[in-house]
ZAMARGU-4260 file (C-alpha; in steps of 0.2 Angstrom, whole numbers, plus 5000, padded with zeros to 4 digits):
<rodrens>
0) 4918/4957/5052 | 4914/4951/5034 | 4897/4957/5029 | 4888/4943/5019 | 4877/4956/5011
5) 4893/4966/5005 | 4901/4950/4999 | 4886/4946/4988 | 4887/4963/4981 | 4905/4961/4975
10) 4899/4952/4959 | 4901/4962/4943 | 4885/4971/4938 | 4885/4976/4920 | 4871/4989/4921
15) 4882/5000/4932 | 4895/5002/4918 | 4897/5012/4902 | 4907/5006/4888 | 4919/5019/4880
20) 4932/5017/4866 | 4949/5024/4862 | 4962/5017/4850 | 4951/5001/4847 | 4951/4997/4865
25) 4936/4996/4876 | 4936/5006/4892 | 4922/5002/4904 | 4918/5016/4916 | 4907/5015/4931
30) 4892/5027/4933 | 4890/5027/4952 | 4908/5025/4957 | 4925/5032/4952 | 4932/5016/4943
35) 4936/5009/4926 | 4945/4994/4918 | 4951/4989/4901 | 4947/4971/4895 | 4956/4961/4882
40) 4946/4957/4866 | 4940/4941/4873 | 4934/4949/4889 | 4926/4963/4879 | 4916/4951/4868
45) 4910/4941/4883 | 4904/4957/4891 | 4895/4963/4876 | 4886/4946/4874 | 4881/4942/4892
50) 4867/4929/4893 | 4862/4914/4903 | 4873/4902/4892 | 4888/4913/4894 | 4885/4914/4913
55) 4884/4895/4914 | 4902/4894/4908 | 4914/4893/4922 | 4928/4902/4913 | 4916/4917/4910
60) 4910/4916/4928 | 4927/4916/4935 | 4932/4931/4924 | 4916/4941/4930 | 4920/4938/4948
65) 4938/4944/4945 | 4931/4961/4939 | 4929/4976/4951 | 4913/4974/4959 | 4911/4985/4974
70) 4893/4988/4981 | 4883/5001/4972 | 4886/5018/4980 | 4872/5031/4983 | 4883/5046/4977
75) 4878/5062/4986 | 4879/5080/4982 | 4889/5083/4997 | 4907/5077/4999 | 4911/5066/5014
80) 4929/5071/5017 | 4931/5089/5010 | 4931/5102/5023 | 4936/5121/5024 | 4951/5116/5035
85) 4966/5123/5026 | 4970/5135/5012 | 4985/5129/5001 | 4987/5142/4987 | 4985/5161/4987
90) 4986/5172/4971 | 4989/5191/4971 | 4984/5200/4956 | 4997/5213/4959 | 4993/5226/4945
95) 4982/5229/4930 | 4997/5237/4921 | 5006/5228/4908 | 5020/5231/4896 | 5011/5222/4882
100) 4993/5223/4876 | 4989/5204/4871 | 4975/5201/4859 | 4968/5187/4871 | 4970/5196/4887
105) 4956/5192/4899 | 4957/5209/4908 | 4961/5220/4893 | 4977/5225/4902 | 4990/5237/4894
110) 5002/5250/4898 | 4989/5263/4903 | 4979/5251/4914 | 4977/5257/4932 | 4974/5248/4948
115) 4986/5239/4959 | 4988/5231/4977 | 4997/5241/4990 | 5011/5233/4999 | 5003/5234/5016
120) 4987/5225/5010 | 4998/5211/5003 | 5008/5209/5019 | 4993/5207/5030 | 4984/5196/5018
125) 5000/5186/5015 | 5002/5183/5034 | 4984/5178/5036 | 4985/5166/5021 | 5001/5158/5028
130) 4992/5156/5045 | 4978/5147/5036 | 4990/5135/5028 | 4995/5143/5012 | 5013/5138/5006
135) 5011/5143/4988 | 5009/5161/4983 | 5007/5165/4965 | 5009/5183/4958 | 5000/5188/4942
140) 4992/5203/4933 | 4994/5212/4921 | 5013/5210/4922 | 5017/5207/4940 | 5035/5213/4939
145) 5028/5231/4935 | 5022/5233/4953 | 5034/5246/4960 | 5037/5236/4976 | 5039/5219/4967
150) 5056/5215/4975 | 5050/5219/4992 | 5034/5208/4989 | 5044/5193/4984 | 5056/5196/4999
155) 5042/5197/5011 | 5033/5181/5005 | 5049/5171/5005 | 5052/5176/5023 | 5036/5166/5028
160) 5041/5149/5033 | 5042/5136/5019 | 5033/5147/5007 | 5035/5146/4988 | 5033/5160/4976
165) 5027/5158/4958 | 5028/5173/4946 | 5017/5172/4930 | 5026/5184/4918 | 5028/5188/4900
170) 5047/5189/4904 | 5050/5207/4898 | 5062/5216/4909 | 5066/5202/4921 | 5085/5206/4919
175) 5082/5221/4929 | 5079/5210/4944 | 5095/5200/4942 | 5103/5204/4959 | 5087/5199/4968
180) 5085/5183/4957 | 5102/5177/4963 | 5096/5180/4981 | 5080/5171/4980 | 5082/5152/4983
185) 5079/5142/4967 | 5070/5129/4976 | 5057/5141/4982 | 5056/5154/4969 | 5048/5149/4952
190) 5045/5157/4935 | 5031/5153/4923 | 5033/5163/4907 | 5020/5165/4893 | 5023/5159/4875
195) 5010/5160/4861 | 5018/5151/4847 | 5033/5154/4836 | 5039/5171/4831 | 5024/5176/4820
200) 5010/5169/4831 | 5018/5176/4847 | 5021/5193/4840 | 5004/5194/4832 | 4997/5192/4850
205) 5009/5202/4860 | 5017/5214/4848 | 5032/5215/4836 | 5048/5209/4844 | 5040/5201/4858
210) 5046/5183/4853 | 5064/5190/4852 | 5063/5197/4869 | 5056/5181/4876 | 5071/5171/4868
215) 5083/5183/4876 | 5075/5181/4893 | 5076/5162/4892 | 5094/5163/4886 | 5098/5174/4901
220) 5089/5163/4913 | 5098/5148/4907 | 5115/5157/4909 | 5110/5161/4926 | 5105/5142/4929
225) 5088/5147/4934 | 5074/5135/4929 | 5057/5141/4922 | 5042/5134/4914 | 5032/5140/4899
230) 5013/5142/4897 | 5004/5143/4881 | 4986/5148/4878 | 4980/5138/4863 | 4972/5147/4849
235) 4967/5143/4831 | 4984/5151/4826 | 4996/5142/4837 | 4990/5125/4841 | 4998/5117/4826
240) 5015/5124/4831 | 5015/5114/4848 | 5029/5102/4842 | 5040/5117/4837 | 5036/5126/4853
245) 5042/5110/4862 | 5058/5111/4852 | 5060/5129/4856 | 5058/5125/4875 | 5070/5111/4875
250) 5083/5121/4866 | 5082/5134/4881 | 5083/5120/4894 | 5064/5121/4898 | 5057/5104/4905
255) 5039/5109/4907 | 5025/5116/4896 | 5008/5122/4903 | 4993/5123/4892 | 4979/5135/4895
260) 4962/5135/4887 | 4956/5150/4877 | 4944/5161/4886 | 4931/5172/4877 | 4932/5186/4889
265) 4941/5203/4889 | 4949/5205/4872 | 4947/5186/4868 | 4935/5183/4854 | 4926/5166/4850
270) 4933/5165/4832 | 4951/5165/4839 | 4949/5149/4849 | 4952/5132/4843 | 4939/5118/4844
275) 4942/5103/4856 | 4942/5091/4842 | 4956/5100/4833 | 4966/5102/4849 | 4966/5083/4854
280) 4977/5076/4841 | 4989/5091/4842 | 4991/5089/4861 | 4994/5070/4860 | 5006/5072/4846
285) 5015/5086/4856 | 5015/5074/4871 | 5024/5061/4861 | 5036/5073/4854 | 5039/5080/4872
290) 5044/5063/4878 | 5057/5062/4866 | 5064/5079/4871 | 5062/5075/4890 | 5049/5088/4891
295) 5032/5085/4900 | 5015/5094/4897 | 5009/5097/4915 | 4990/5096/4910 | 4993/5078/4906
300) 5003/5075/4922 | 4989/5083/4932 | 4976/5072/4922 | 4986/5056/4926 | 4983/5060/4945
305) 4965/5059/4942 | 4963/5044/4931 | 4977/5034/4939 | 4971/5037/4957 | 4965/5023/4968
310) 4948/5016/4964 | 4934/5025/4972 | 4943/5042/4972 | 4930/5055/4967 | 4938/5071/4959
315) 4925/5082/4966 | 4928/5100/4960 | 4942/5113/4958 | 4953/5119/4971 | 4946/5136/4969
320) 4936/5142/4984 | 4941/5126/4994 | 4960/5128/4995 | 4964/5143/4983 | 4959/5161/4983
325) 4964/5177/4974 | 4966/5195/4980 | 4963/5208/4967 | 4967/5227/4966 | 4949/5231/4969
330) 4951/5225/4986 | 4940/5209/4983 | 4943/5191/4986 | 4940/5180/4970 | 4938/5161/4968
335) 4953/5161/4955 | 4964/5173/4946 | 4954/5171/4930 | 4938/5177/4938 | 4945/5193/4943
340) 4938/5197/4926 | 4921/5194/4933 | 4918/5207/4946 | 4902/5200/4952 | 4911/5185/4959
345) 4922/5195/4971 | 4919/5198/4990 | 4926/5213/4999 | 4942/5210/5009 | 4940/5220/5025
350) 4956/5213/5033 | 4948/5196/5038 | 4953/5183/5025 | 4946/5168/5034 | 4929/5177/5035
355) 4929/5181/5017 | 4934/5163/5013 | 4920/5156/5023 | 4906/5169/5019 | 4908/5175/5001
360) 4892/5170/4992 | 4902/5166/4976 | 4914/5155/4985 | 4900/5146/4994 | 4891/5143/4977
365) 4907/5137/4969 | 4909/5125/4984 | 4892/5117/4980 | 4898/5111/4963 | 4899/5092/4961
370) 4903/5079/4948 | 4884/5076/4945 | 4883/5093/4936 | 4890/5084/4921 | 4878/5069/4917
375) 4892/5060/4907 | 4902/5044/4909 | 4918/5049/4918 | 4911/5063/4928 | 4917/5056/4944
380) 4935/5055/4937 | 4935/5073/4929 | 4923/5082/4940 | 4911/5096/4935 | 4923/5105/4924
385) 4934/5120/4925 | 4924/5133/4935 | 4932/5148/4926 | 4927/5141/4909 | 4910/5136/4915
390) 4906/5153/4923 | 4912/5164/4909 | 4902/5154/4897 | 4886/5151/4906 | 4887/5161/4923
395) 4887/5144/4932 | 4902/5137/4941 | 4900/5119/4935 | 4893/5109/4921 | 4896/5121/4906
400) 4915/5119/4903 | 4917/5118/4884 | 4933/5109/4886 | 4926/5095/4897 | 4925/5082/4883
405) 4942/5086/4877 | 4948/5082/4895 | 4939/5065/4894 | 4946/5061/4877 | 4964/5065/4884
410) 4960/5054/4899 | 4954/5040/4888 | 4970/5041/4878 | 4981/5040/4894 | 4971/5025/4899
415) 4972/5016/4882 | 4990/5020/4880 | 4995/5013/4897 | 4985/4997/4893 | 4993/4994/4877
420) 5008/4984/4883 | 5009/4967/4891 | 5005/4949/4886 | 4988/4947/4877 | 4978/4932/4883
425) 4966/4923/4872 | 4955/4919/4887 | 4945/4933/4895 | 4956/4945/4906 | 4960/4963/4910
430) 4974/4974/4902 | 4973/4987/4915 | 4961/4993/4929 | 4960/5008/4940 | 4973/5007/4954
435) 4986/4996/4944 | 4995/5012/4940 | 4996/5026/4953 | 5000/5044/4950 | 4998/5052/4967
440) 4993/5070/4970 | 4995/5070/4989 | 4985/5064/5003 | 4966/5066/5004 | 4951/5056/5008
445) 4937/5049/4997 | 4936/5065/4987 | 4950/5075/4979 | 4951/5092/4972 | 4957/5097/4954
450) 4970/5111/4951 | 4964/5123/4939 | 4982/5130/4938 | 4992/5115/4942 | 5010/5119/4947
455) 5017/5101/4946 | 5035/5107/4943 | 5036/5113/4961 | 5038/5096/4969 | 5040/5077/4965
460) 5023/5071/4971 | 5023/5053/4967 | 5021/5036/4975 | 5040/5033/4976 | 5043/5049/4985
465) 5031/5045/4999 | 5038/5027/5000 | 5056/5032/4999 | 5054/5045/5013 | 5045/5032/5024
470) 5058/5019/5022 | 5073/5031/5022 | 5068/5035/5040 | 5066/5017/5044 | 5084/5013/5039
475) 5090/5027/5051 | 5078/5023/5065 | 5069/5006/5066 | 5050/5007/5065 | 5042/4994/5076
480) 5025/4996/5068 | 5031/4989/5052 | 5043/4976/5058 | 5041/4958/5051 | 5032/4947/5063
485) 5041/4932/5058 | 5058/4926/5065 | 5070/4913/5058 | 5077/4897/5065 | 5094/4898/5074
490) 5103/4887/5061 | 5098/4899/5047 | 5105/4914/5056 | 5121/4908/5064 | 5132/4915/5050
495) 5124/4933/5051 | 5132/4946/5063 | 5121/4952/5077 | 5121/4969/5070 | 5113/4963/5054
500) 5099/4952/5062 | 5085/4965/5059 | 5070/4955/5055 | 5066/4968/5042 | 5050/4977/5037
505) 5038/4965/5031 | 5023/4953/5034 | 5030/4936/5032 | 5045/4925/5029 | 5046/4920/5011
510) 5065/4915/5011 | 5061/4902/5025 | 5048/4894/5014 | 5056/4895/4997 | 5063/4878/4997
515) 5080/4885/4990 | 5092/4873/4982 | 5111/4873/4980 | 5115/4882/4964 | 5100/4892/4962
520) 5100/4911/4958 | 5088/4920/4970 | 5082/4938/4969 | 5075/4948/4983 | 5065/4963/4978
525) 5065/4976/4991 | 5079/4968/5001 | 5080/4981/5013 | 5095/4978/5025 | 5098/4961/5018
530) 5094/4949/5031 | 5084/4937/5019 | 5098/4938/5007 | 5110/4933/5020 | 5099/4918/5025
535) 5097/4913/5007 | 5116/4914/5004 | 5118/4899/5015 | 5105/4889/5007 | 5110/4891/4989
540) 5128/4887/4993 | 5144/4893/4984 | 5137/4888/4967 | 5122/4898/4969 | 5119/4917/4968
545) 5109/4929/4979 | 5104/4947/4972 | 5096/4960/4983 | 5087/4975/4975 | 5081/4990/4984
550) 5077/5008/4979 | 5085/5016/4995 | 5103/5018/4996 | 5103/5019/5015 | 5095/5002/5016
555) 5108/4995/5003 | 5122/5003/5013 | 5118/4994/5028 | 5116/4978/5018 | 5133/4980/5010
560) 5141/4984/5027 | 5136/4968/5034 | 5140/4957/5019 | 5159/4955/5022 | 5156/4947/5039
565) 5143/4935/5031 | 5155/4930/5017 | 5169/4927/5030 | 5158/4916/5040 | 5151/4906/5025
570) 5168/4905/5017 | 5162/4910/5000 | 5155/4925/4991 | 5138/4923/4982 | 5130/4940/4987
575) 5126/4956/4977 | 5116/4971/4981 | 5109/4982/4967 | 5100/4999/4967 | 5084/4998/4956
580) 5065/5000/4955 | 5053/4986/4955 | 5046/4992/4939 | 5063/4992/4930 | 5073/4978/4937
585) 5092/4979/4934 | 5093/4961/4928 | 5094/4952/4912 | 5081/4941/4904 | 5079/4923/4910
590) 5092/4925/4924 | 5083/4920/4940 | 5077/4903/4947 | 5066/4911/4961 | 5061/4929/4965
595) 5055/4932/4983 | 5049/4948/4991 | 5043/4953/5008 | 5029/4966/5009 | 5036/4977/4995
600) 5025/4974/4980 | 5011/4984/4988 | 5022/4999/4988 | 5024/4999/4969 | 5015/5012/4959
605) 5013/5001/4944 | 5010/4983/4950 | 5005/4976/4933 | 5022/4982/4926 | 5031/4974/4942
610) 5024/4957/4938 | 5029/4959/4919 | 5046/4963/4925 | 5047/4948/4937 | 5041/4937/4922
615) 5055/4944/4911 | 5069/4940/4923 | 5063/4922/4928 | 5070/4907/4919 | 5056/4896/4911
620) 5049/4886/4925 | 5056/4898/4938 | 5045/4903/4953 | 5040/4917/4964 | 5037/4916/4983
625) 5030/4932/4990 | 5023/4939/5006 | 5012/4954/5005 | 4998/4963/5013 | 4981/4960/5004
630) 4962/4963/5008 | 4947/4953/5004 | 4937/4967/4996 | 4941/4985/4991 | 4944/4996/5005
635) 4938/5014/5007 | 4947/5026/4996 | 4952/5037/5011 | 4963/5022/5016 | 4970/5021/4998
640) 4974/5039/4998 | 4982/5040/5015 | 5001/5044/5013 | 5006/5036/5030 | 4996/5020/5027
645) 5005/5019/5010 | 5022/5018/5018 | 5015/5006/5031 | 5010/4993/5017 | 4991/4996/5019
650) 4985/5008/5006 | 4993/4999/4992 | 4987/4981/4997 | 4978/4972/4982 | 4962/4963/4984
655) 4965/4944/4983 | 4954/4943/4968 | 4964/4956/4959 | 4981/4949/4964 | 4977/4932/4957
660) 4969/4940/4941 | 4985/4950/4939 | 4996/4934/4941 | 4986/4925/4927 | 4985/4941/4916
665) 5004/4943/4918 | 5007/4925/4911 | 5010/4915/4928 | 5003/4898/4931 | 5000/4888/4946
670) 4996/4903/4957 | 4994/4897/4975 | 4990/4904/4992 | 5002/4897/5005 | 4997/4906/5021
675) 4984/4919/5025 | 4982/4927/5042 | 4976/4943/5050 | 4989/4957/5049 | 4980/4973/5054
680) 4963/4982/5055 | 4961/5000/5049 | 4945/5009/5051 | 4935/4993/5052 | 4943/4986/5037
685) 4954/4970/5039 | 4970/4967/5030 | 4979/4950/5029 | 4996/4944/5027 | 4997/4932/5012
690) 5011/4921/5006 | 5008/4916/4988 | 5018/4908/4974 | 5017/4905/4955 | 5028/4899/4941
695) 5034/4905/4924 | 5028/4893/4911 | 5040/4880/4903 | 5040/4883/4885 | 5046/4866/4880
700) 5031/4856/4874 | 5041/4839/4875 | 5040/4839/4895 | 5036/4822/4903 | 5018/4819/4908
705) 5013/4812/4925 | 4997/4802/4929 | 4986/4811/4942 | 4970/4808/4952 | 4960/4823/4959
710) 4956/4819/4978 | 4940/4829/4979 | 4929/4835/4988 | 4926/4847/4973 | 4916/4841/4959
715) 4930/4847/4946 | 4946/4856/4947 | 4954/4866/4933 | 4973/4867/4933 | 4984/4882/4929
720) 4987/4874/4912 | 4968/4874/4909 | 4965/4855/4911 | 4949/4849/4920 | 4951/4836/4933
725) 4937/4825/4940 | 4939/4816/4957 | 4942/4797/4954 | 4947/4799/4936 | 4965/4797/4930
730) 4972/4811/4920 | 4989/4816/4912 | 4998/4833/4917 | 5015/4840/4912 | 5027/4835/4926
735) 5033/4853/4930 | 5015/4857/4933 | 5012/4844/4946 | 5026/4851/4957 | 5015/4865/4964
740) 5000/4855/4968 | 5007/4846/4984 | 4995/4833/4991 | 4979/4840/4983 | 4982/4827/4969
745) 4988/4809/4970 | 5003/4807/4958 | 5005/4789/4952 | 5021/4781/4948 | 5025/4769/4934
750) 5017/4755/4945 | 5001/4765/4948 | 5005/4768/4966 | 5003/4785/4975 | 5020/4792/4976
755) 5017/4809/4984 | 5007/4805/5000 | 5011/4794/5015 | 4996/4785/5023 | 4994/4778/5041
760) 4986/4762/5040 | 4973/4758/5053 | 4973/4739/5051 | 4984/4726/5043 | 4972/4721/5029
765) 4980/4733/5017 | 4998/4728/5020 | 5006/4713/5011 | 5014/4700/5023 | 5031/4703/5016
770) 5030/4721/5020 | 5024/4717/5038 | 5041/4707/5040 | 5051/4722/5033 | 5042/4734/5045
775) 5045/4723/5060 | 5063/4722/5056 | 5066/4740/5053 | 5056/4746/5069 | 5068/4756/5081
780) 5073/4747/5097 | 5067/4761/5108 | 5058/4778/5108 | 5075/4788/5111 | 5083/4780/5095
785) 5068/4785/5084 | 5072/4799/5072 | 5060/4813/5069 | 5045/4806/5059 | 5047/4811/5041
790) 5028/4810/5038 | 5024/4822/5052 | 5015/4837/5046 | 5025/4853/5042 | 5013/4864/5051
795) 5014/4865/5070 | 4999/4858/5079 | 4988/4869/5090 | 4986/4856/5104 | 4996/4842/5112
800) 5012/4838/5103 | 5017/4853/5092 | 5024/4840/5079 | 5011/4827/5077 | 4996/4831/5089
805) 4999/4816/5100 | 4997/4817/5119 | 5011/4822/5130 | 5020/4812/5143 | 5028/4822/5158
810) 5044/4816/5167 | 5047/4818/5186 | 5065/4819/5182 | 5071/4828/5166 | 5079/4816/5152
815) 5090/4821/5138 | 5082/4822/5121 | 5084/4830/5104 | 5073/4844/5099 | 5063/4839/5083
820) 5065/4856/5075 | 5083/4862/5079 | 5091/4845/5083 | 5099/4851/5100 | 5101/4838/5114
825) 5095/4846/5130 | 5086/4841/5146 | 5067/4838/5143 | 5053/4837/5155 | 5040/4830/5142
830) 5039/4820/5125 | 5024/4815/5116 | 5018/4797/5114 | 5027/4796/5097 | 5044/4802/5105
835) 5044/4820/5099 | 5052/4833/5110 | 5051/4852/5106 | 5062/4864/5115 | 5055/4880/5122
840) 5065/4891/5110 | 5057/4882/5095 | 5040/4881/5104 | 5040/4900/5106 | 5048/4904/5089
845) 5033/4909/5079 | 5021/4913/5093 | 5032/4926/5101 | 5034/4936/5085 | 5016/4936/5082
850) 5013/4942/5100 | 5025/4956/5099 | 5018/4962/5082 | 4999/4961/5087 | 5002/4969/5104
855) 5012/4984/5096 | 4999/4987/5082 | 4982/4984/5091 | 4971/4998/5097 | 4960/4986/5107
860) 4958/4989/5126 | 4948/4975/5132 | 4959/4961/5140 | 4947/4948/5135 | 4946/4953/5117
865) 4965/4954/5116 | 4967/4937/5123 | 4954/4930/5111 | 4962/4939/5096 | 4980/4932/5100
870) 4974/4914/5104 | 4964/4914/5088 | 4981/4916/5078 | 4987/4899/5071 | 5005/4902/5078
875) 4998/4902/5096 | 4995/4884/5103 | 4981/4880/5115 | 4994/4877/5129 | 5012/4881/5131
880) 5025/4894/5136 | 5018/4907/5123 | 5005/4911/5137 | 5019/4917/5148 | 5024/4931/5136
885) 5006/4934/5130 | 4999/4940/5147 | 5011/4954/5150 | 5009/4959/5132 | 4990/4960/5133
890) 4990/4970/5149 | 5003/4983/5143 | 4995/4985/5126 | 4978/4988/5135 | 4986/5000/5147
895) 4993/5010/5133 | 4977/5010/5123 | 4967/5016/5138 | 4979/5031/5139 | 4993/5025/5149
900) 5010/5031/5145 | 5021/5017/5138 | 5033/5015/5124 | 5035/5001/5112 | 5051/4996/5120
905) 5042/4993/5137 | 5029/4982/5129 | 5042/4972/5120 | 5052/4971/5137 | 5037/4964/5146
910) 5034/4951/5132 | 5052/4946/5132 | 5053/4944/5151 | 5038/4933/5151 | 5046/4922/5137
915) 5060/4918/5148 | 5050/4907/5160 | 5051/4889/5154 | 5037/4878/5149 | 5028/4868/5162
920) 5033/4880/5176 | 5016/4878/5184 | 5020/4860/5188 | 5039/4860/5189 | 5043/4877/5197
925) 5027/4879/5207 | 5022/4895/5199 | 5010/4898/5184 | 5018/4909/5170 | 5002/4918/5168
930) 5002/4924/5186 | 5020/4929/5184 | 5015/4938/5168 | 5003/4949/5178 | 5017/4953/5190
935) 5029/4957/5176 | 5017/4969/5167 | 5013/4978/5184 | 5032/4980/5187 | 5034/4988/5170
940) 5020/5000/5173 | 5026/5004/5191 | 5044/5005/5185 | 5049/4993/5198 | 5067/4988/5202
945) 5074/4976/5216 | 5078/4992/5226 | 5061/5000/5225 | 5051/4994/5240 | 5033/4999/5236
950) 5033/4995/5217 | 5042/4978/5221 | 5029/4974/5234 | 5014/4978/5223 | 5021/4968/5208
955) 5024/4953/5219 | 5007/4955/5227 | 4999/4955/5210 | 5007/4938/5206 | 5002/4932/5223
960) 4983/4937/5220 | 4983/4929/5203 | 4990/4912/5210 | 4976/4913/5223 | 4963/4913/5210
965) 4972/4899/5200 | 4973/4887/5215 | 4954/4889/5218 | 4952/4876/5205 | 4960/4859/5208
970) 4964/4855/5190 | 4977/4850/5178 | 4985/4865/5168 | 4974/4874/5155 | 4982/4889/5148
975) 4966/4897/5142 | 4958/4896/5159 | 4972/4902/5169 | 4976/4916/5157 | 4958/4922/5159
980) 4958/4921/5178 | 4974/4931/5179 | 4968/4944/5167 | 4952/4946/5177 | 4961/4948/5193
985) 4973/4960/5185 | 4958/4971/5180 | 4952/4970/5198 | 4969/4975/5205 | 4973/4989/5192
990) 4963/5003/5200 | 4970/5001/5217 | 4988/4997/5212 | 4990/5006/5196 | 4978/5021/5198
995) 4968/5016/5182 | 4955/5003/5179 | 4958/4990/5166 | 4944/4983/5156 | 4942/4965/5159
1000) 4928/4962/5146 | 4917/4947/5145 | 4924/4929/5149 | 4928/4920/5133 | 4918/4904/5129
1005) 4929/4889/5128 | 4929/4880/5111 | 4944/4868/5115 | 4937/4857/5129 | 4934/4842/5117
1010) 4953/4842/5113 | 4958/4844/5131 | 4957/4827/5140 | 4960/4835/5157 | 4946/4848/5155
1015) 4936/4850/5172 | 4921/4854/5161 | 4907/4862/5171 | 4919/4867/5185 | 4928/4879/5173
1020) 4922/4897/5172 | 4924/4896/5153 | 4915/4880/5150 | 4900/4883/5138 | 4883/4885/5148
1025) 4867/4879/5140 | 4855/4892/5135 | 4840/4894/5147 | 4824/4886/5140 | 4810/4898/5137
1030) 4797/4898/5150
</rodrens>
């Protein structure tokens, strides 16, 4: 349900936003919700000068409605989605001993330090941690390799299923473990080595010769082909050497640098730390330098996952105490390895790890931290700060991190840098908004946790990985839940081998609506197994070209395997399949006439870049026609962050307002919605399938002009080119612009006559006498000789004739007629008053696919509500053979949703069996298709065959009982009434025959009686009843 109150609250409210700046760009950050956007200069000026006069400007109002405007949120101090359900990371502070005595060591460790964990404690804690969900074990100290049983510890941890081990080391003496290192799997054993600057800086901290030893260790690791990362604690002495450290790392094959912030603890002294304002330019310069060396700074990668998250995602606090714990030599559990230096934060480990995790006072206090502890713009993106820094500075776990403002400056720089590219409009628009660019950090709900010690090098956690895995599996095993609900006409598919006729994973059929012309170059983004490319290859003919692009080799392999037979059947080769990403299309500039895509754009992690790429490859005047999943307003962040829903085309769905805003801001014109219908409901949020189009502008200013008149009823219309049209007034528009407006405008020819709309005259007064003679002479001699009416509407009618809506005439003896849609001449039992005949195959074409899709995806168990949901869809007519398939689909879906055991294939089988019964069966065969549909559904649930006596009898009895209910009404056919009577009877019979009671639900109230001339009115159980008058 659309809540009018929520819709009213969608409008932009400036008082909820703070304006920040970076690199001369304004960045607006919301106070009560995790959200931000970057306006262009025109939009920023508008936002800073909002007044009544500005708000009266339609251009300003349209832009304000385009801005993110979710309702105000009462942000609470307690997270909605965070629970103590799973540990993910466990640290062992193995020993206090170290072979160095670093000047900034938190623990003041050195060669004479004492205290280390015994192996038996490590084994027991490791097993318990693994059972609680931990898959990453980190070993630190001191120097962890000095533990006398270091090798045995690593062996044990790697023996735990799917466990990774990370060792934080200074690198001295690693060569002594060469045999073990070769044994430990490189995809599960990871090294992070410390560096504190170049030689002088490093040795000043760690002792003479330390840098030389580190260099030798890195050279040895590279020779052993073992990867490692480097970690640097930034100090006043070394931060200016970051670029040189990156060069050093790159020279030794290192691809990742981790920066740690200086702690004033242990041997650390305040004067040795660098100020945040000094660090910021050095870090950003190092990041730029690192990109040229193909080296990343993982702090920035981690920060990207916070600022480039789905809108509304609150980064609540650190993983410490929630998902990460540390065990120290003193036998206590600590929130983090750093806080081992603060003994008061420890909790005795008595052999019960889960108890310590849940009951430690320090951990409980830390888990009470929340973003509101920092009263600054951006707190919902960045959280309350690093708990280690905050605690060691103020003995509070949140709100006192001295590096919080540095994190915000880095975050703003990431945003402003990402917003720099792209076309710059002179009218108000956005350069970037939260959600345009996604850097996933794994599945979570509305709230996410922030890694203090992020180990990003362990895995490839990004949107492409999630989507690739989902569709890689789909290529190997078709997934019914994401099958495209649209089918294709037989004449479009006859050249395609049966093995390649997968409908594909999508939500529409852009190729069948693309109006492809011979000679055009069509590009299909996310072509999958190629079926839409094969359809297009026939339409663009030998002189045209079709290019399919996909990021999955298994999909492309299947497409390439089918292509040779398609080419043989066509007699020419115009097909090509290429590997590529939506954000980096393997195509030259201005090379495509049309770009299509079917439910793929929502999978992209950078949709703004995708539209820029499409704009680049389109020829001037070229067009797009895309089907995708959209939503009317912003869904809950828990939906956005769901990895499964991301692969199923739900999590990445754009709002309609944002989609059309993106099209405009990417430079497209004439953006238009062609179709919009319900696709799926998730947690009460409705998602729609949208087919939309737009054009790349024609740069030639000498284009011909066309006279047009706006038809109304709107007081004024603004075209994609910015012209205002008033109904009744003649205006001039560029000819290429008028192609996309259809019949919304009258296009006038050189004689001033309307040339784009055909009218049906209701009297002779508007027809010149000479035209009446021509019309009389050209009238067909008989109905059978009449060709299909070219003026008939392209959309199928819901009642009477599917072509034109005229009443139907039924024959007592079948006559041969040509189907209006497919052209086949077959025996017909009915035509309309205008001579149109539609065969059962074409009648069922759209509706059958919708029935299958909705019945497989619904979670509804009420037969009545399922019936109404299906009949509400525009592809299901008021009457027709669709109901023969609809009834078994409803019953089987409801049965499964109430706990019955049924596979998708069984539901599809019931729908397919029902579809085989011809239209008009109730009159011509003496049996209603709805009644047979009940018997069909019961036969599948009972697993009936012709040789199983009881199941066969019960299935036939169900059909018999339903026919009895139908014949109680002496009436002409009404598919709605008879469908409901059969479903209600099926519910009554279900307990006795099937052993489970189906829920009939309330009787639907008829809304079609005025369109049904044979309606029995009050005698029908569905006819609307007047409300009782008050006494």
